[in-house]
C-alpha positions, 0 to 999 in steps of 0.5 A: 638610274637614267639622267634627266639633265639634258632633257630637263635643261636642254640646249636643243629641242625637237618638236615632232608633229604638227597639230595645235599642241606642237605649234604651241611648244614652239610659241612657249618656247620662244615666249619664254626666251629659249635661246637654244635650237628648235627643230620642228619635224613634219613630213609635209609642212615647211614650217611650224609656228614660224620656224622651218620644219624638217621632214623626218627625225632622221634629218635632225642636225644632232641628237636633240637634248629634249624632244616633244612627241606630239604624234598618235600613239602608235606613231609615237613608239616609232619615234621614240625608238628612232629618237633613242637610237639617235642618242637623244636626251629624252622625250615627252610622250603626249599621246593618250591611249596607253595604260590609262585607258586599259578599260576602253582600249585592250592594247592599251597596256601592251602598247605602253610596254612597247613604248618603255621597249622602244625608249631603252635607256633614253628618259621618257616621261608619260605617255598621257603627258602635257610635259614640262616648264623650266621656268629657269632656263626658259625651256617649255616643252608644254603644248598649252598656254601657262602662267609662269614667268622667268625666275632665277630660283624657286620652288619645283611642282611635280604633278600626276595630272596635267591639267591641275598642273596647268591650273597651278601655273595660273596661281597669283599668290606670288609663289616662284615656280622654277620647274612644273612637271607632269609625270603622266602614266610614270610608264618608265620615269616616276615622280621619285626619279623626276624628284631626284633630278630636280633637287640636283638643282641648287636654285630649287628651294622646296618640292611640291607633289600632287600625287595619284599613286606612288610609283615605287616605294623604295625609290620614293623613299630615297628620294625623300631622304636625299630631299631632307638631307639637302634641306629641301622640304617636300610638301604632298597633296595625296589624292584617292585610295591605294588599290591595296587598301580598297581590296584588303576588306577583311578585318577592321584594320583593313578599313581603318588604314584604308583612304589616306592613313598609309600615305599619311603615316609614311609621309610622316615617317619621311618627313613630308608634309602632307596637306588637303588642297591645292590652296594649302599646297601653294601657301605651304611651298611659299613658307617653304620658299621664304622661310623653310622649316620651323623649329617650332608651331609657336606663333605670335599673331598681331592685328589691329582688330579684335575681330581678326585677333578672335578668327585667327584664335578660333582658326587654330582650335584643334591644330598642332599650333600654339600661341604661347602666353605673353612673358613678363618682358613682352608685356612691358615692351608692349605697354610702353609701345601701345599705352595703357589702353590696349589689352595685351595677349597672344593673339594681340589686337593692338587697335589703331592707336598706333596706326600710321606711326612705323616706329611704334608699329616696329616697337610692337611687333618687335616686342611680340617677337620675343621669347619662344617664337618661331614665326610672326603673323601680322594680319593685314588686308590690303585695300583694293588699289584700283579704288582705295589708297593704300599707303598707310597699309604698305608702311606696315611692311616697313615696320615688319621688316624692321622687327624681323631685322631687329629679332632675327625671327621670321615674319609673315604678312596674313591676308584673311583673302587671297584677293586682299594680298595682291601678286605685286605686293606678295613678290615685293614681301618675298624680296624682303624676306617676309612671307605673304600668306593668304587665307587663314586656314591655309596659313596655319595649315602652312605652320603646322607642315613647316613645324612637321618638316622641321622635326628630325627623320627617323633613321629607320627605313620603311620596310618594303613589303614583299609579294604575298602569293594566295593568301589564306585566312587561319583559323583563329586558333591556329592564328593565335598559336602563330602569334603566341610563337611571336611573344603575344599573350594569349588565353588558355584555349581548346577547340571543340566539334560538337556541343557536347565536346565544347561543354567538356573543353570548358570543364578542363579550362575552368569557368567562366569561359568564352564560346566562339563559332569557327570560321567566322571572320566578324564573330560578334556581328554574326552572333558567333560569341558568348561571353562569361558562361559559367557551367557546362550546361550554359556552354552546351546550350549556346553552342547549340544555337550557334551558326557554326560547325566547330567551337573555340572555348577560351578562358574568360579574362577578368580585370580587363580595363581597356580593349584595343585593336592592334592591327597590320596591313600590307600596303604595297604602295606605302609599306606595312601599315600599323593601326592602334585604335579603340577595340572591341565594339567600339572600333567603329563607334569611337573612330579613334585610330592612329596608323604608323609605318613599320618598323616602329620602336617603343617611343613610337608605340607610346606616342601613337597611344597618347594621341588616342582619345581612349589613351587617357583610359589607358593611363587611369581616368578619373581615379581608375588604375592605369593599364600596364602600357609595357605589356601593351607595347610588347603585344604591338611588337609581337604582331609586328615581328610577325609581319616582319618574319612571315609573308603577312598580307594581314593581322589584327588583334581585336580586342587585346585587352589590357589590364593592370598587368596584362595584355592578352589577345582575345580574337586574332585574325591573320592572313598569311601567304603561301610563300 
């Protein structure tokens, strides 16, 4: 792995080019307090940004640690080649027109390959990349203005969008950003390598990712596991769909596993918290910076308003956060602090009787933090300080700090709106070890994420899917026979080429039977499935009208209590994605599914089944018998064994018929590669 040490923490910086962007790099380095050597390079200008310019790259006094290459795409390749031969520490490739523009420029991919070849062992970021900001050491290889200020420690953010990265620097939430990195096309150096380099800096407390696509699954897994081992939480905002999920549309599984299901499952597996918005990313990183992962999502909420207490309770509905009921000792201590006129509950509306009484507020907060609580929220909106006096509000900070010290429990001040948590106040709170959170929704998202990050990591590595060449869809009978070899139970069956042969086959199996048309992926939608046929005549008549050239006749399974979908899709970006869902005709209607990353074990499968809405039916709902969960687990593991043991593109059992003592595959779809 190429070392990024010199590039990220340079003692000397060269800037190649003379446009506005290059002048800005010089200016931003000066503004950030960079005290190393600055070497602008331009063939005809005497100075750039007030610094004397050199005529060519060869005129550099020594090999620079970091270089901003701000010339056109063709010249970029030449410059990078020279820098590599000089032994430079690394380069930012600002130019666009490479692989990101292959639709517009036919040579884009070839130029990107030439750029990587020219770089050799020298690290490069980009192309099509703004560069990075190091607010710890004052290095700003950045061609635009930004909002970062010097910090002594903080979070690192890696973004695949330079404009998103720029916007994040303008946040006023008090989040200390130590590094702001952009990855561009990830032609040579992807976010996993960048992330690993940032983990080496002890001043980095957590890492945030804005991801459009993973660079390399194996490298990303190694980065995530190393971050977890070092105790540095990783929070990700992932957008878009993987290319594999967009292309794989034969089965219901591919549809269910598309969009964000694969990345969600991968991030859970690797102990990465996924959030859905930029504000949530910033708030979660803030919580990680101050407090780190939480042991649980058990929280206490305190406010002097019934409206705020109700709003936080409503916002928590449907989330994995809990307001534990008050214990007897809590009630006693709260009654002593608040008097008899306050209804005691969690969330707590402590009214305004103790407003302005710092000691009483401290006793109230301390009492609420007793018991099994991981985080205490004190809801407080700071008045506009340009129009109002805020002294009474600021007194709350001292009371919260005292309660935090008295209990050893993490506390946070939560504002309902970002505008009501001024940046200077947020910074002051963090210096006290108190988390300043902005917005109820984002705060609860950050708490969910922090509790997820507090869970132990699965020791089993993600199975890395290999290449599957020329996948073909097996006929159902062939697919079932293959799955049966891996331990899956299937109905008794026979194939037939004519209605007459189908009728004879049914008699040999025994009635009732199911008749299916062969060569059709979604048989129900095509009218190619007829159930519960009770005689040879019914089979012949049904086959005669079915739009198929061949037939599959199967034993009709009775006693089914629940139908499930079990499927696996090969997603090169995220691994093999296992999907469990309500099956049969309910798959699209209920949209009730759970996705996991292979390999899984029995506890993983049981937890996923329990998370489904239909999971209650599996256990016996309203007096109905329960399904045989051990048989269901065995069926899922059989499907997994096939995916691990053969070049599978996708496999789906839908429905898996589940009864009191069986789990039998009624339908199977397998796409298998030729290798």
